[in-house]
Every structure is written in C-alpha cells, then in structure tokens.
N, C-alpha and C positions, 0 to 999 in steps of 0.2 A: 504494500500500500504506500503510495507516494508520500502522504502526510506523515506516516510513521517513520519513513526513511529520512524525511526532512527534519524530523525532531532532533536527529543527531548533529544537526548544524548548531544546535544550542550549546551542548557541552563542548563542541569544537570551538565555538566563538569564545567560550569562557577560558579555554586553554590558550587561545591566541591572545586574548586580553592580558591574562596573567603572564604570558611569555614576554610580551612587549613591555609590560610593567617592570618585569625583572631586568630586561635589556636596558631600559631607561635608567633604572636604579644603578646598575653596574656602570653605565656611562657617566652618571653623575659622580659616583665614588671615584672614578678615574681622574676627575678634575682636581686641580691643585686647590687645597684648602686655604692657601695664603700664608701669611706671616705667622710666627709662633704666637703672637698676641691674638690674632684672629682665631687660631686653633683653640687657644685657651678659653676665649669667650664662648665659642661654639660648644665646647665641652661643658661649660657651666650650664648653658641653656639645655643641652641634651640631657644632662644628669637630672636637672630640675624637672624636665618634662617627663622623663621616665619614672622618677620618684612619685610624681603626682598620679600618673596612670596606674602605678602599682597600688597606691592607696585607694584610688577610685574603684578599680576592679575588685578589690577585697570586699568593698561594700556591695557592689553590684552582684557579686557571686552569692553573697548571703541572701539578697533579695530574690535572686533567681531560684535558689534552692528552695526557699519558702514557697514561692509561687508554683514551682514545678511539683512540690509535694501536695499543694492544694489541688492542682489539676489532676494529679494522680488519684487523690481521694475522691474527687468528683467523678472520675472516669471508672475506677476499679471498685469503689465501695458503693457509691450512690448510683452509678451507671447513668449519669445524666450528661455524659460527655464522651467524645471519641477517645479511645485508648491511646491513639498516637499523639494526642495534643501535648503531653508533658515533654516528649522527645523533640517534637517539632519546635516547640517554644524555646527549648535550650539551644538548638542548633541555630535558630534565627538570631538569638542574642550573641552567640559565639561568633558567627560570621560578621555581624554588625560591628562588634568590638574589634575583631581582627582587621577589618577594613580601616577603621580609624587608627589602630595601632601602626599598621604598615605605612599609612599616609603620614602620620606624625613622625615616625622614625626617619622616613625619607626627608621630610622637611627639616628636621634638626641637623641632618648631615648636609643639606643643600644650601643653607643660608650663607655660611662663610664662603662656600664655593661660588655662589652667585655674586657676592660682594667682590671676590677676587677676579671673577670674569668681567665684572663691570669696571675694573681698573683698566681693562684694555678697550672695551667697547660696550655700548648700550645693547647691541644685538647679542653679544656674548652673554651678558647678564640675563637678557630675556630668554635666551635659549636654555640656559641651565635652569632658571626658575620655572619656565613653562614645562620643560620635559620632566622636571621633578614633580610638578603639579599633575602632570599626566600619569605619573605612577599612581597617585590617588584615584584619578578618574578611571583608569583601566582596572585597578584593583577592585573598586566598588562594583563595576559592571561584571568583571570576571567572577568574583566570589558570589555575586547575586545569581548569575546564570548557573554557576556550578551548584549552588544550594538548591535551586529550583529543579535542575536536571536530576540530581541525586534523589530528591524526595519524590519526584514523579515516578522514576523507575522503581523505587522501593515500594511505593504505594500501589503502583500498577501491578506489581507481582503479588502483594499480600492481600489487597482489598478485593474480596469476591462476595458481594452482597447477594441475597436471594434474588433480587430483581436487578439484573445486569444493566438495565437502562439507567440506574442510579449510580453506577460505579464512578463515572467521571465527576458527577456532582459531589460525591463523598470525597474523592481524591482532592479536588480543587478547594473545597471548603476546609479540608484538613490542612492542606498546604498553606492556606491563609493564616493558620494559627502560628506558623513560624514567623509571620509578619508581626505578630504581637511581641514575640521575643526581640525582633529587630527594633521595633518601635520603643519598647521599654528601655533597651540598652541605649538607643539613640537619645531618648529624653534625658537619661542620666548624664550621658556624655555632653549633650548640648547645654543643659542647665548647669552642671558642675563645671564644665570647661568655660562656659560663659561667665559664671560668677568669678572664677579664678582670674581670667584674663582681664575682666573689667575692673575688678578690685585693684589689681596691680596697675592698670592703665590710668585709672582715675587718680590713684595715689601719686604715681609718677608725674602726671601732668599738673595737677593742682598745686602740689608742693614744689616739685622741681622746676616746672616751666613758669608758673604764675608767681609763686612766692619767692623762690630762690633765684629765678631768672636764668637757670642753666638750660642749654639746648636739649632737645629731645634726644633720648638715648645717650646722654652724657654719662661717662663712667662714674662721675661723682654722685649721681642719683642712686640712692640705695635700692630703689624699686625697679631699676631698669632691667635687671636680669629677670626678675619675676614677670615684668611686662613682656619680655621676649619669650619667656616660657609660655605665658598665657596665649600668645598668638598661635602657638603650636597645639596646646591642649584644647583650646576653644575653637579657633578658626579652622584647624586642620582635623584633629581627631574627632571633635564634635560634629563638624560638617560632614566628614566621611561617613560616620554612623548614621547621621540624619538622612543623607541622600541615598544611602544603601537601602534604608527602609522605604523611602519614597519610590525608588526604582522597583524593588521587589513587590511592594504593595500594589503599584499600578498594574504590573504584569499579572499578579495572582488574582486580584479582584476581577480583572477582565477575563481571565481564564475561567474563573468561577461563573461569571455571567454567561460565557460561551457554553459551558456545560448545561446551565439551566435553560438557556434560550432555545436549545435544540433537543430537549428531552424527547425521547421517542424516535430520534433519528441518530443512531450511533455514529454514522459516517460524518454527519455535519457537526456532531458534538466534538469529535476529536479534532476536527478542523478549527472549530471555534476556540478550543483550548490551546492549540498549538500556534495559532496566528499571532497573538501578542508576543509569545516567546520568540518566534522566528523574526518578527520585525525588530525586536530588541537585539537579536543575534546579528542581523545584518548591520544594525547600527554600530555594533562594535567594530566591524571591519572598516566601515566608513570613518569612524572616529580616529582609528589608527592612521589612516591616510591623511585625514585633516590635520592631525598633530604635526605631521612632517611638513605641512604647508605653511606653518607659522614661522615668520621671520620678519625682521625690520631693518631699517637703515640707521646709521649713526645720526645723532641729533634729531631723531624723530620726536614730534610733539605728541600730545595726547590723542589728537584725531588720527594721526598716522599709526600710532600703536593700537588704537581701537580697530582700525581698518585691518591691521596685520592679524589680530586675533579673529576678526570677523571672517576673514578669508577661509580659515580652517573650519569655523563653525558653520558658515553658510554652505560650504561644500558638502559637509556631512548632512545638513538639513535638506538641501535640494535633492541629493541622491537618495536619501531615505524615503522621500516622498515618491520618487520614481520606482524604487525597489518595492515599496508597499504594494503598488499595483501588480508587480510581477509575482510577489509572494502570494498574494490573495488569489491571483489568476491561476497559478500553479496548484494551489490548494483546492481550486474550484469551489471557493466559498460562495454561499448564497449571497446575492447582491454584492459581489466582490468589488465592483466599481464604487458603489455607494459607501461601503465600509472603508475603502481606500481614501475616499474624500473625507471621511471622519478622521482618519489618521492625519491627513493634511491640515484639517481644521485645528487639531491639537498643536501641530507644528507651528502654524501661523499664529495661533494664540500665544504660544510661548515666545515667539519672535517679537510680537507686539508688546507683550509685557516686558520683555528684556529691553526693548528700545525705549519704552516710556519710563522704565526705571533708570536707564542711562540718562535720559533727558532731565529727570528730576534730581539726580545725584551727582552727575559729572560736572566739574567746574568749567567745562567747555561750554556750558549752556547757562541761560539767564537765571533759572530758579536758584541754583546754588550761588551764582555770582551776586544775586540780590541779597541772599543771606549774608554773604561776606560784606557787602556794602552796608548792611544794617549794623555791623559790628562797630562802625564809627560812632554810634550812639550808645554802645555798651552791651553787656551780656544779656540784659532783659529783652532787648529788641532782637537779638540773635535767637533767643529761645522762642519768642513769639513768631518770628518769621519762619523758623524751622518747623514748628508745630503746624503752622498754616500750610506750608509747602507739602508736608507729609499728608495732611488731610486731603488737600486738593489732588494729590497724586493717586489717591485710591479710585478716582472716578473711572479712568480709562481701563485699568485692569479689571474692575468689577464688570463694566459693560462688555469688555472683551470676553471674559469667562462666560457671561450670560449668553452672548451671541454664539460662542463656541459650543455651549451645551445644546442650544437649540439646533444649530446647524449639524452638529455631530449626530444628534438624534434623528433629524429629518433625512440626512444623507443615508443613514443606516436603514431606514424604512422606505427609501426611494420616494420621499416626499408624499407618502400615502395620505389621503384625506382622513382615513380612520386612524387617528394618532394613538389612541389608547386601547386598541384591541389587544387581546392577550398576546398574540404573536408579535405585533408591532411594539408593544411595550417592552418585551424582553429584548427584542432586536435593537430597539432604540437605546436602551440602557447599555447594551453591549457596545454600541457606537460611541457613547460617552466615555466608557471605560477605555476603549482602544484609542480615543483621542488623547487621553492621559499618557498612554504608552507612546504615542507619537511625540508628545511633548518631551518625554524623557528618553527617547530612543537613542539620541546622540549624547547621552550623559557622559560617555567616555571623554569627549572633548570639552563639553560645556563645563564639566566639573574641573577639568584641567585649567581652564581659564579662571576659575574661581579659586582653586587651591594654590595657584601660583602666587596670589596676592600676599598671604601671610609669609611666604618664603621671601618675597621681595622686601616686605616690611622688616623681617628679621635681618636681611642682608644690610639694610640701611642702618639698623642698630649696631650690627657688627662693624660696619665701616666707621661709624661715629666713635664707638668705644675703642676701636683699634687705632684711631688717629690717622686714617687714610686721607688721601688728597681730597680737597673739597669737591672736585668734579665727580669723584666716585659716589659721594653722597647725593650729588645732584642727579646722577643717573638712577640711583636706587630710589630716590624720591619720585622720579617720573614713573618708574615701574610700580612703586607703591600706590601712587595716586590712581594709576590705571587699575591696580588691584582692588582699590576701594569701589570703583565703578563696576568691575566685573563681579566682585563679591555681591554687590547689591543686585546685579542682574541675575546671578545664580540663585540668590534668595527669592527673587521674583519668580523664577522658573519653579523652584521648590514649592512656593506658596500656591502658584497657579495649578501645578500638578496635584497638590493636596486637595484643592477644591474639586477637581474632576474625579480624582481617585475616591474621595469621600462619598461622592454620589454613587459610584460603583459599589463601594462598601456598604452603603445603605441597602442596595438591592441584594448584596451577598448576605446581609444580616437576615433579611426575609427568608432567603434560601436556607440559612442555618436554622431558623425557627421551624421551617418545614421538616428538616431532618430531625430536629429535637422532638417534634410531635410524632413523627414516624417511629422514633425510638420508644416513645411512650406506648404507642400502639403495639409494637413488638413485645414490650415488656409486660403489659397488663392485659393483653388480649383485646381483640377488636371491639367486642361488645361493651366491655367495661370502659374502654378508652372512649368510645363514641358517646356513651352516656355522660362521662365526665366532661368531655370536650363540649358537648351541646349545652351543658349547664353554664358554660362560659361564653355563650353566644356564637360559638364556632359551629356553623351548620354543616356537620359532617355526617354523611350517610354510610360510607364504607371507606376502606383503606385507599381505594382509588381516588376518592374525593380529595384527600390530602395530596396524593402523589401527583395528580393532574392540576392542582390548584396553581393559579398564577399570582403575580404580585398584587393585582387589583382585588383578588379574592381575600388575601390576607389583610389588605387595607380595610375591606368591608368587615371581615370577621373581628378585627381588633378595633374597629371604629376609629381609624386614624384620620380624623377630620379636625378642622379648626374649631368645631363646636364641642369637641371632647376636652374637658378641663384637664385631663391627664396629659394630653398632647401640649396644651398651652403652658402648663406648669413646666413640662420638660423643656420646651423652647426657652422659657425664661431662665431656667437653671443652666441650660447650655450656653446661652448668651452671657450669663453672669460668670460662668466658669472661666471664660477667656480673659475677662478683666481681673478676676480673682487670681488666676494663675500669673498674669503679668504683674499684678500688685505684689504677690509673694516673691517673685524672682527679682523685681526691681528693689524691693525692700532688702532682699538678700545681698544684692550688689552694694546697696547703700551701707549696710552694716559692715560688710567686709572691707569696703573702701574706706570707711571711717577708721577702722583698725590700721589700715595701711597708711593713711594720711598721718595718724598719730605716731606711727613708727618712724616714718621718714622725717617728720618734724623733730622727733626725739633724737635721731642720729645727727641731724644737722646742728641741733642745739648742744648736745653733749660731746660731740666729736668735731671740734673746730677745724681739725686738719682736713676734713673731707672736701670742703669747698675750695681750699687752696691747693688741693692735689697732693698733700703730703701724707694723707691717711686714706686707706682703702675702706669703703663702706662695708657694712655687714649685709651682703646680698642674701646670704642664706636665711637670715631672720625674716626678710620680706617674702621669700619663697615659701617659708614655713607658714606664715600668716595666710597667704593666699590658699595654700593647700588645705589647711585646717578649716578655713572659712568655707571653702567650696564643698568639702566633704560633709560638713555639718548642715549647711544651708540647702543642699540640693535634695535632701530626702523628702521633706514635707511636700514641696510643690510637685515633685515627681510622682509620689504615691497618690496625690489628689486625682491625677488623671486616671489612675487604675481603679481607685475606689468609687469615683462618682458614677460610672455606668452600672456598677454592681449594685450600689445602694438604690439608684433610681429604678433599676430593673426589678428589685425586690419590692419596692414601695409602690411604683406606678405601672409596672408591667411593660409589655411590649410597646404599647402606644406611647408611654412616657419616655422610653428609651429612644424611640424614633424622634420624638420632639426634642429630646436632649441633643441628639446628633445633628439635627437640622439647626437648632439654635447655636450650638457650638461652631458649626461650619460657617454660618452666615456671619456671626460676630467675629470669630477668630480669623477668618480670611481677610476681612477689611482691616481689622486691628493690626494684623501681621504686616500688611502692605504699608500701612501708615507708619508703624514703628521702624520698619526696615529702611524705608525711604527717608524719613526724617533723620535717622541716625547717619545714613550715608551722606546726605546733603550737608549736615553739620560738619562731618569729618572732612569732606572735600572743600567746604568753605574755608576751613582752617588752612588746608593745603594751598588754596588760592591766595590767601593773605601771605602765607610763607613764601610764595613765589615772588613777592615784592609788591603786591597790590595793597592799597589802602594803608601804607606805612610799613609793610613787611614784618619780619620777625622782630619780636621785642616791643612792638608798638602797642598802643592801647587797643586797637582793633584786633591785633593778634591775641592778646590776652582774653578779649571777649569771645573770640571764636574758640579758644581753648576751653573755656567754660561750656560753650555750646557743644563742643566735641565730647566733653566728659559726660554731659547729660545724654548725648546720643549714643554713647558707647553701650550701655545696657539695652537701649532701644534696639539697636541693630545687631548686637552680638550675643544677647542673652534672651530677653523676653520675646522679641519679634520672631527670630528664626525658630524658637522653641514652640511657637503656636501651631505651626503646620504639623509638627509631631503630635502635639496635643490633640488636634483634630482627628488624625488618623489613629492614634493610640486609643482614644475613646471608642472609635468604631471597631477596632480590632478586639478590644476587651469585650465589647458588646457581643461580637460574633463568638468569641471563645466562651463567654458565659451565657450564651443563648439558652442552653439546656437548663441551666439553673433558673433563669428568668421564667421560662415556660413551666418548669416543674413547681416552683414556689407559687406561681399564680394559679395553678390548677389544684392546689391543696384545698 
C-alpha cells in the first residue's frame, strides 16, 4: 500500500534532521573559541547553564513520576484511562527536555565562537550563530518525528480492538497523550528559564546600566554572567521544549482528527493520519536546504540581514506549499486539492503574523522608533507607548487567524453550502488542524532563525567582557538586534500555531470523550451503561449510537451552548486563567529580580574595587540567586495549568471543560501576542537609542528605554511565550483526563 510505504519517509526525515544537526554541531566545535579570556567567560556561562538545568530536571523528574503514577492508577486500578498513557506521557517529557538540553548545550559552546568569527566579518558571525541555531531547529523536528514514528509503530503492533475501525482512533488519541508530557516539560522549562533569565537581566540593567552607568555586559557587573546564562536556559532550552510540543501537538491533533473524520473507511483513515506526518517530513528536507541558503555581506544593515534570513525561510515555505499538493495527490486523499489549500492557508497565516510582528518590533519601522522617540520625555511615556503598541499589534494576527480558520475549513469541505453536516464538520476541522501543520512544517529553519538570537546576544556579552575591539561588539549588536526581531517572529508563529492547534485539540477532546464512554460500555455492559448514560441526557440506544456519533451529537448531548451556565462559567474561568497565570509569572520575575537588584547593589557598595576594575565581582552568588528563585517560583504557576482542567472537569463536567478551553484560547492568544510584541518593541527601542539616536548610550533617553526594556523582559520572555503552552497544556490535560471527567459525572 502506497501510504504505508510513504510512512517510512517520516523516520527517515527524523534521521536526516538529527544527522545534519550533528554535522552543524561538529562544524561549530571546529571553530576557534578565541582568546583565553573568551574561553574562560564561555566556560563560566556553560557551567552556570548546566548547573541550572540539572536542578530544574530534578524537580521536573519528581513531578513526572507523581503524574505518571497517577495515570497508572487511573489506567490499571480504576480502568478509566488507556494503559499506554503513563508511558507515552514520560517519553513526551523526555524528548521535550532532550531537545532543549541539546539546543542549550550547543548555544553555550557557540557564543564565544560567534564572537571570534565576528572579529573577522559580520557574515562569519552570522554563519556560526545561525548554523548553531539550526542545531536546535533540526533537533526539535528530528526528535519530534522520531517520537511520533516510534509510538505509531509500537501502537500499531499492540493495539487490536474488537472493532478494527476504531484502531487508528485509539492509536492517535493515545499518541496525543505524549503531547501532555511534552507540554508539561515545556511549561516548566519556559517558566523556570524565563524567571531565571529575566531576574538576572533586570538586575543587571537597572543597577548596572541605570544606577552605576556601566555598559551592558560589562565584566564589572556582578549579574552579567547570570544574565548570559539566562539567555541560554530561557531563550534556548525553554524555547526548544516549547516549540517541540507545538510541533508534535499540531501533527498529533491533526492525525487524530484524520482518524475520526474517516471512521468506517480504513483506507482514507490511514491517509488522513499519515498526511500531516508526511508534510512535516518533507518540511525537514526543505528546511535543511534553506539553512544552506542563508548568508550576508559585510556591513549589512538590519533590512539586508532580515532579507538574508528570509531567503532561506521563504524557500522552504514556497516549496512546502508545492510539495503538499504532491503528497496529498500521491496519497489520493479525498479532496486533496482543497486540503492542500488548507495547508497553504496555514503557511500564509504564519507569514502574515511573522511580518506584522516584525513591523511592530523591529526598529527599522515606525512603531518601535516612536517608542524610542517617547523616551525623550522619560520612562513613563516609554511604558505607555509600548503598552499601546502591543495592544494595537494584536488586531492583524487575530483577524489573520480568524480568516485562516474559516478558509482552512471551507477549503477542506470544497466550499460546500452544508457547512455543519456530520461529514463536513469532521473534514473541516481536519482542514484547520492541517493548516497548523502547514504553519509549523518548516520549523527546522524558522526555529533556527529564532534560536540564533540568544547565541548572538551571548556573543556580544563575551566580546564586551573579553575587551575585544569595538567593531566586534558593533557586529554582534547588529546580529543581536536582528535576533530580537526574529525571536518575536518565532513567538508569533508559536502563538498562531497554538490557536489553530487548540481548535484541533478541542475536536480531539470530543473524540476522547467518545472513547471514554465506549470504555464504560465495555466495562459495565451495554444495558447498564445505556440506562446510566440516558439519565445524563445522552440519548443512547445501543453501542453503535456512540460509535457513529459525530461532534454535533456530543454538543447536543452535553448541551454545549451559550445558554448553558456551565459553559459560560468555564469560559470565564478560562479567560481568567490566562491573566492569573501571567500575574503569577510576572510576580515571580519581580520577586527574583528584587533579590538580584539587592545583591548587585550590595556588591557595588561593599566591594569598592569592583567599579575601578581592581576587584572581581562574585558572579557565582548572582547565578545562585537566579537558580534558586527560578526553581522555587516556577512550581505554582506550572501546576495551575495541570490542575485547572481536572478541577473544572470534576465540578462542571464536559461542557464546563469545553468552555474553559475556549475561554483560555481566546484570552490567552490575544494576551500572548500583546505581551510578546510589547516586550520586543521595548527591547529594540533601546537598541535604536544605543545606535546613536535621541542622544545614544548614557543619555536620558537611553536610561528611559532601559526601564522600558526591563518591564518588557518578563512580557516577552516569561509570561507571553508561556501562554501558548498554557493553552495547549490545558487541552492536553483535558484529553488525558477525559475518562475521569466522564466517569465522575456519571456517578
């Protein structure tokens, strides 16, 4: 069978991605790390980063063991869950953490080598930093496809239900549960890493740059090593784990929808499951080619550098659109042309979100320049201007995602007039899911453009602390400013894909509810189960009623309407959770930053030789403060995302959970865009002033933009990017705990 043979392209693509990641890693290690001082500083950063990850993983392992034990109890004792769930959950967390670890280890070796390459040319620095970032991009997609391939083959061998038409549905919904493991690990990595990096960054900037008047990354600043460590543990390890779960989540949710959309037609089912995997696999090959196309000229400005990166990204995007038609044609998918256009819809939506993010965060454009201009009247106007810019920046992405949802749905059903028929509803939701796959199909290169930013930032710090020539720092600053923009663009992609994926996960939740109900039927017998179900307003006549039920049937059975108070309460709770989560993480950064500020002030006050260069600061103490603060502060906010769907499911049932997920998606999506774009704009407004505008470094305007940047740091690097994980993690937890929700509400 052609589709089954094509499946092996997926593990092949994963091996190709991991192979090139290893090649780029070895090429990076072969570069000269520079002077002894550069090597020494890089070693400090590397040791600090590894020490932090070691502590973080200790806590995460404990959480995972507890959750896996809970899932095992639910599966093997209460029999309300699939027995594969504990194992799938653990592997998802392991691969997510591994992706972040590899990316961060690469970054800590690459920063000094990037700075040393920048001593010769801008293109040399870009090449080392970008290829090192590509290690992260290719590792994420490689491990993601490897995990998906292994689990599919294992489950295909072991899962043999009584009704074989349900086999692929069971396989795909089971595979979704490893997405919960990935999301849980990603949230800990993002929140913990974000608290670490921003505590150090705020302390270094407010005391070092504003109060003491020392340059950024000056070796006299006690928090500068912690700041550079934070770039790696937050912006690299956290981002890698984050986008790993985004990538896998979009593929798995769409595969699950493919299995449910074509129930009763095994041939089309297998094609619907394999299509998103194959599109992602082809995206890997195109990403590798695109990576080799990225290069620039000496003395290139921001626009030229953006163009250089765009060449590789645009190449991969254009050709994945073309190959989508070929893949779906070869698979002989039903409505292969329409579904191909759904893929393109996702790609175009991602590009639009990326471009609008670039417009609002790059200092090449007016919004960020206006924020810099407002600095002439002080920090307050910088804050006001940045908040306003971030709010305005939400309009186009929200409209874009809305249009993408409608177009992807309509393309998949061939613009049929009967929008909500049982068949069209399933196929339309599949179109939305595969649009998310399209958006993330070229993640191998888009993540490379994102991950290279922290490497360039660390390279600038290394150049400053090592006392290299001023032109080296100028080159790394250009790369760093570009990295701020590409990082904001990457966050836009992640947030946009989260919105599309979350809709697919909503449909997958309904499918998991169906499986949970079928499990109850199998356990208690059809007559007893029907009697019990019918007392809950589920109009079930026999087992086939459940098996053949569509999404609209469940909406009716559970009264999922705006008139149902359970749904409305769920919506309000979901909307509130996004703000509560951000408040908790912002508060965590504030408390950690306060400790850092006090420590840096203490060192400047008690050790007078630091500022005149005769005494070395206590870098280790600042690293320790960030590490302890991050470990302590990340637990509460992370567990909130896991607990909320479980509690709501027990108290409000299925309709309440659906309301929760919708409210969290709507509120979290808009809030995430606002925070990411405000933070990126504040950061680049500071960079714009530092280039000599409005008085340049050390001016009143510069100090005002530094304050704006410190406010924006937790916006863009802690709370904002964590929201897209929150959205999907709540969906994943709801799916995994669907059996509990159903069982409790039938008692």
